[in-house]
A tleap script that builds the chain and sets N, CA, C and O, in Angstrom:
source leaprc.protein.ff14SB
mol = sequence {
  NMET SER LEU ILE ASN HIE ILE LYS PRO ILE
  LEU ASN SER ASP VAL ILE ILE ILE PHE LEU
  ILE ILE SER TYR ILE LEU ILE PHE LYS THR
  SER LYS GLY LEU LYS ARG LYS ASN PHE HIE
  ARG ASP TYR LYS ILE VAL ARG PHE THR GLY
  ILE ILE TYR GLY LEU ILE ALA ILE ALA ALA
  ILE VAL THR LYS ASN CILE
}
set mol.1.N position { 1.853 -7.491 -10.868 }
set mol.1.CA position { 3.035 -8.686 -11.020 }
set mol.1.C position { 3.838 -9.096 -12.096 }
set mol.1.O position { 4.698 -9.965 -11.953 }
set mol.2.N position { 3.578 -8.427 -13.358 }
set mol.2.CA position { 4.522 -8.653 -14.151 }
set mol.2.C position { 5.915 -7.758 -13.877 }
set mol.2.O position { 7.026 -8.164 -14.216 }
set mol.3.N position { 5.686 -6.530 -13.238 }
set mol.3.CA position { 6.629 -6.255 -12.657 }
set mol.3.C position { 7.652 -6.536 -11.842 }
set mol.3.O position { 8.721 -5.929 -11.901 }
set mol.4.N position { 7.353 -7.667 -10.852 }
set mol.4.CA position { 8.066 -8.228 -10.227 }
set mol.4.C position { 8.555 -9.552 -10.763 }
set mol.4.O position { 9.342 -10.188 -10.061 }
set mol.5.N position { 8.168 -10.044 -11.947 }
set mol.5.CA position { 8.643 -10.990 -12.662 }
set mol.5.C position { 9.823 -10.437 -13.622 }
set mol.5.O position { 10.569 -11.227 -14.201 }
set mol.6.N position { 9.950 -9.033 -13.759 }
set mol.6.CA position { 10.680 -8.931 -14.780 }
set mol.6.C position { 12.235 -8.600 -13.619 }
set mol.6.O position { 13.427 -8.817 -13.840 }
set mol.7.N position { 11.689 -8.135 -12.657 }
set mol.7.CA position { 12.749 -7.834 -11.523 }
set mol.7.C position { 13.581 -8.866 -11.035 }
set mol.7.O position { 14.798 -8.816 -10.858 }
set mol.8.N position { 12.547 -10.118 -10.769 }
set mol.8.CA position { 13.302 -11.370 -10.550 }
set mol.8.C position { 14.664 -12.119 -10.688 }
set mol.8.O position { 15.290 -12.797 -9.874 }
set mol.9.N position { 14.913 -11.783 -11.954 }
set mol.9.CA position { 16.130 -11.960 -12.444 }
set mol.9.C position { 17.113 -11.355 -12.320 }
set mol.9.O position { 18.116 -12.042 -12.512 }
set mol.10.N position { 17.350 -10.003 -11.995 }
set mol.10.CA position { 18.235 -9.081 -11.634 }
set mol.10.C position { 18.756 -9.453 -9.873 }
set mol.10.O position { 19.844 -9.316 -9.314 }
set mol.11.N position { 17.558 -9.912 -9.436 }
set mol.11.CA position { 17.251 -10.152 -7.569 }
set mol.11.C position { 18.285 -10.930 -7.395 }
set mol.11.O position { 17.931 -11.706 -6.508 }
set mol.12.N position { 19.771 -11.290 -7.833 }
set mol.12.CA position { 20.377 -12.476 -6.664 }
set mol.12.C position { 21.069 -12.035 -5.795 }
set mol.12.O position { 21.195 -10.830 -5.575 }
set mol.13.N position { 21.647 -12.976 -5.140 }
set mol.13.CA position { 21.856 -12.899 -3.611 }
set mol.13.C position { 22.989 -11.629 -3.728 }
set mol.13.O position { 22.870 -10.588 -3.082 }
set mol.14.N position { 23.758 -11.819 -4.378 }
set mol.14.CA position { 24.780 -10.529 -4.693 }
set mol.14.C position { 24.327 -9.460 -4.547 }
set mol.14.O position { 25.022 -8.665 -3.914 }
set mol.15.N position { 23.470 -9.163 -4.877 }
set mol.15.CA position { 22.834 -7.753 -5.046 }
set mol.15.C position { 22.157 -7.442 -3.796 }
set mol.15.O position { 22.114 -6.276 -3.403 }
set mol.16.N position { 21.607 -8.423 -3.119 }
set mol.16.CA position { 20.757 -8.167 -2.056 }
set mol.16.C position { 22.024 -8.025 -1.062 }
set mol.16.O position { 21.937 -6.983 -0.411 }
set mol.17.N position { 23.090 -8.730 -0.788 }
set mol.17.CA position { 23.945 -8.618 0.299 }
set mol.17.C position { 24.838 -7.078 -0.067 }
set mol.17.O position { 25.656 -6.644 0.745 }
set mol.18.N position { 24.573 -6.427 -1.259 }
set mol.18.CA position { 25.544 -5.264 -1.517 }
set mol.18.C position { 24.754 -4.543 -0.798 }
set mol.18.O position { 25.223 -3.750 0.019 }
set mol.19.N position { 23.243 -4.711 -0.999 }
set mol.19.CA position { 22.050 -3.917 -0.440 }
set mol.19.C position { 22.611 -3.715 1.205 }
set mol.19.O position { 23.060 -2.626 1.561 }
set mol.20.N position { 22.529 -4.875 2.137 }
set mol.20.CA position { 22.724 -5.078 3.227 }
set mol.20.C position { 24.122 -4.755 3.737 }
set mol.20.O position { 24.426 -4.653 4.925 }
set mol.21.N position { 24.670 -4.655 3.033 }
set mol.21.CA position { 26.357 -4.085 3.486 }
set mol.21.C position { 26.009 -2.685 3.523 }
set mol.21.O position { 26.038 -2.200 4.654 }
set mol.22.N position { 25.676 -1.881 2.549 }
set mol.22.CA position { 25.703 -0.555 2.358 }
set mol.22.C position { 24.689 0.039 3.414 }
set mol.22.O position { 24.838 1.210 3.764 }
set mol.23.N position { 23.698 -0.698 3.915 }
set mol.23.CA position { 22.504 -0.375 4.765 }
set mol.23.C position { 23.150 -0.361 6.307 }
set mol.23.O position { 22.972 0.519 7.149 }
set mol.24.N position { 23.872 -1.459 6.434 }
set mol.24.CA position { 25.030 -1.577 7.658 }
set mol.24.C position { 25.924 -0.316 8.010 }
set mol.24.O position { 25.852 0.325 9.058 }
set mol.25.N position { 26.798 -0.071 6.926 }
set mol.25.CA position { 27.403 0.864 6.793 }
set mol.25.C position { 26.956 2.174 7.153 }
set mol.25.O position { 27.430 2.933 7.998 }
set mol.26.N position { 25.760 2.365 6.225 }
set mol.26.CA position { 24.896 4.165 6.739 }
set mol.26.C position { 24.532 4.032 8.271 }
set mol.26.O position { 24.723 4.928 9.094 }
set mol.27.N position { 23.986 2.803 8.543 }
set mol.27.CA position { 23.254 3.285 9.934 }
set mol.27.C position { 24.316 3.137 11.106 }
set mol.27.O position { 24.170 3.741 12.169 }
set mol.28.N position { 25.469 2.241 10.836 }
set mol.28.CA position { 26.144 1.939 12.155 }
set mol.28.C position { 27.403 2.522 12.147 }
set mol.28.O position { 27.827 2.882 13.245 }
set mol.29.N position { 28.325 2.761 10.863 }
set mol.29.CA position { 29.440 3.360 10.715 }
set mol.29.C position { 29.427 4.841 10.335 }
set mol.29.O position { 30.319 5.603 10.711 }
set mol.30.N position { 28.638 5.139 9.757 }
set mol.30.CA position { 28.843 6.694 9.191 }
set mol.30.C position { 28.036 7.550 10.191 }
set mol.30.O position { 28.388 8.647 10.623 }
set mol.31.N position { 26.883 6.872 10.499 }
set mol.31.CA position { 25.876 7.708 10.954 }
set mol.31.C position { 26.896 8.202 12.505 }
set mol.31.O position { 27.047 9.319 12.998 }
set mol.32.N position { 27.405 6.961 12.905 }
set mol.32.CA position { 27.803 7.173 14.300 }
set mol.32.C position { 28.860 8.313 14.554 }
set mol.32.O position { 28.837 8.983 15.587 }
set mol.33.N position { 29.969 8.531 13.360 }
set mol.33.CA position { 31.086 9.372 13.096 }
set mol.33.C position { 30.218 10.690 12.986 }
set mol.33.O position { 30.569 11.600 13.738 }
set mol.34.N position { 29.323 10.884 12.300 }
set mol.34.CA position { 28.464 12.074 12.240 }
set mol.34.C position { 27.853 12.509 13.430 }
set mol.34.O position { 27.405 13.655 13.428 }
set mol.35.N position { 27.736 11.776 14.518 }
set mol.35.CA position { 26.733 12.306 15.622 }
set mol.35.C position { 28.048 12.608 16.486 }
set mol.35.O position { 28.044 13.660 17.126 }
set mol.36.N position { 29.073 11.850 16.554 }
set mol.36.CA position { 30.137 12.586 17.110 }
set mol.36.C position { 30.445 13.302 16.955 }
set mol.36.O position { 31.103 13.707 17.913 }
set mol.37.N position { 30.416 14.068 16.013 }
set mol.37.CA position { 31.126 15.178 15.313 }
set mol.37.C position { 30.204 16.514 15.356 }
set mol.37.O position { 30.442 17.690 15.083 }
set mol.38.N position { 29.091 15.853 15.799 }
set mol.38.CA position { 27.709 16.928 16.403 }
set mol.38.C position { 27.165 17.622 14.768 }
set mol.38.O position { 26.774 18.768 14.547 }
set mol.39.N position { 27.318 16.430 13.764 }
set mol.39.CA position { 26.465 16.836 12.906 }
set mol.39.C position { 24.999 15.976 12.555 }
set mol.39.O position { 24.767 14.997 11.846 }
set mol.40.N position { 24.103 16.898 13.462 }
set mol.40.CA position { 22.845 15.963 13.784 }
set mol.40.C position { 22.067 15.763 12.395 }
set mol.40.O position { 21.436 14.740 12.131 }
set mol.41.N position { 22.165 16.648 11.711 }
set mol.41.CA position { 20.800 16.794 10.763 }
set mol.41.C position { 21.551 15.630 9.764 }
set mol.41.O position { 20.842 14.658 9.504 }
set mol.42.N position { 22.860 15.645 9.210 }
set mol.42.CA position { 23.373 15.113 8.472 }
set mol.42.C position { 23.409 13.408 8.857 }
set mol.42.O position { 23.286 12.523 8.010 }
set mol.43.N position { 23.592 13.197 10.213 }
set mol.43.CA position { 23.202 12.007 10.902 }
set mol.43.C position { 22.053 11.435 10.856 }
set mol.43.O position { 21.908 10.218 10.741 }
set mol.44.N position { 20.899 12.475 10.961 }
set mol.44.CA position { 19.456 11.699 10.677 }
set mol.44.C position { 19.172 11.607 9.472 }
set mol.44.O position { 18.122 10.996 9.273 }
set mol.45.N position { 19.788 12.039 8.420 }
set mol.45.CA position { 19.582 11.924 6.842 }
set mol.45.C position { 20.261 10.287 6.487 }
set mol.45.O position { 19.544 9.404 6.018 }
set mol.46.N position { 21.994 10.035 6.849 }
set mol.46.CA position { 22.115 9.203 6.453 }
set mol.46.C position { 21.826 8.069 6.939 }
set mol.46.O position { 21.880 7.084 6.202 }
set mol.47.N position { 21.379 7.918 8.560 }
set mol.47.CA position { 20.626 6.891 9.312 }
set mol.47.C position { 19.411 6.899 8.509 }
set mol.47.O position { 19.194 5.781 8.040 }
set mol.48.N position { 18.481 7.841 8.167 }
set mol.48.CA position { 17.337 7.575 7.039 }
set mol.48.C position { 17.294 6.785 5.826 }
set mol.48.O position { 16.333 6.096 5.485 }
set mol.49.N position { 18.312 6.909 5.230 }
set mol.49.CA position { 19.020 6.340 3.651 }
set mol.49.C position { 19.444 5.307 4.150 }
set mol.49.O position { 19.273 4.341 3.406 }
set mol.50.N position { 20.166 4.964 5.557 }
set mol.50.CA position { 20.877 3.337 5.514 }
set mol.50.C position { 19.285 2.646 5.812 }
set mol.50.O position { 19.059 1.543 5.316 }
set mol.51.N position { 18.319 3.260 6.547 }
set mol.51.CA position { 17.098 2.547 6.869 }
set mol.51.C position { 16.144 2.037 5.906 }
set mol.51.O position { 15.360 1.106 6.092 }
set mol.52.N position { 16.269 2.665 4.966 }
set mol.52.CA position { 15.560 2.840 3.170 }
set mol.52.C position { 16.096 1.679 2.553 }
set mol.52.O position { 15.329 0.788 2.186 }
set mol.53.N position { 17.732 1.554 2.342 }
set mol.53.CA position { 18.269 0.677 2.073 }
set mol.53.C position { 18.184 -0.617 2.592 }
set mol.53.O position { 18.592 -1.538 1.884 }
set mol.54.N position { 17.759 -0.840 3.625 }
set mol.54.CA position { 17.725 -2.232 4.268 }
set mol.54.C position { 16.017 -2.350 4.182 }
set mol.54.O position { 15.632 -3.453 4.572 }
set mol.55.N position { 15.377 -1.813 3.928 }
set mol.55.CA position { 13.734 -1.883 3.633 }
set mol.55.C position { 13.946 -2.295 2.336 }
set mol.55.O position { 13.254 -3.257 2.002 }
set mol.56.N position { 14.695 -1.853 1.508 }
set mol.56.CA position { 14.717 -2.249 -0.136 }
set mol.56.C position { 15.691 -3.617 -0.141 }
set mol.56.O position { 15.628 -4.226 -1.209 }
set mol.57.N position { 16.474 -4.133 0.745 }
set mol.57.CA position { 17.009 -5.346 0.865 }
set mol.57.C position { 15.755 -6.245 1.156 }
set mol.57.O position { 15.467 -7.111 0.330 }
set mol.58.N position { 14.934 -6.071 2.377 }
set mol.58.CA position { 14.029 -6.700 2.776 }
set mol.58.C position { 12.906 -7.370 1.911 }
set mol.58.O position { 12.379 -8.483 1.906 }
set mol.59.N position { 12.731 -5.930 0.999 }
set mol.59.CA position { 11.861 -6.064 -0.043 }
set mol.59.C position { 12.548 -7.213 -1.363 }
set mol.59.O position { 12.170 -8.286 -1.834 }
set mol.60.N position { 13.185 -6.716 -1.491 }
set mol.60.CA position { 14.400 -7.756 -2.357 }
set mol.60.C position { 13.724 -9.388 -1.992 }
set mol.60.O position { 13.001 -10.123 -2.665 }
set mol.61.N position { 14.290 -9.533 -0.705 }
set mol.61.CA position { 14.454 -10.957 0.099 }
set mol.61.C position { 13.033 -11.579 -0.604 }
set mol.61.O position { 12.953 -12.413 -1.506 }
set mol.62.N position { 12.028 -10.939 0.065 }
set mol.62.CA position { 10.804 -11.311 -0.100 }
set mol.62.C position { 10.379 -11.313 -1.474 }
set mol.62.O position { 9.796 -12.353 -1.782 }
set mol.63.N position { 10.502 -10.399 -2.463 }
set mol.63.CA position { 10.142 -10.611 -3.905 }
set mol.63.C position { 10.851 -11.881 -4.509 }
set mol.63.O position { 10.270 -12.705 -5.215 }
set mol.64.N position { 12.040 -11.933 -4.186 }
set mol.64.CA position { 12.744 -13.437 -4.673 }
set mol.64.C position { 12.116 -14.577 -4.185 }
set mol.64.O position { 11.893 -15.499 -4.970 }
set mol.65.N position { 11.837 -14.653 -3.168 }
set mol.65.CA position { 10.841 -15.719 -2.581 }
set mol.65.C position { 9.543 -15.893 -3.250 }
set mol.65.O position { 9.063 -17.012 -3.065 }
set mol.66.N position { 8.912 -15.179 -3.904 }
set mol.66.CA position { 7.400 -15.217 -3.911 }
set mol.66.C position { 7.349 -16.132 -5.307 }
set mol.66.O position { 6.267 -16.469 -5.786 }
savepdb mol mol.pdb
quit
């Protein structure tokens, strides 16, 4: 619990919004461009990274509200 208490002051809404924007760009913009160019392996890596960033943003929202 002490780690969460140390992280809470860092997690303001700007940081969460930045993570959500990065996640959106990775999942929808970059990965679709890679899929069109037949870079399927890179597409999967970028999409997975975007999902991870989205999960981090959701965890930050939950942590901030605890």
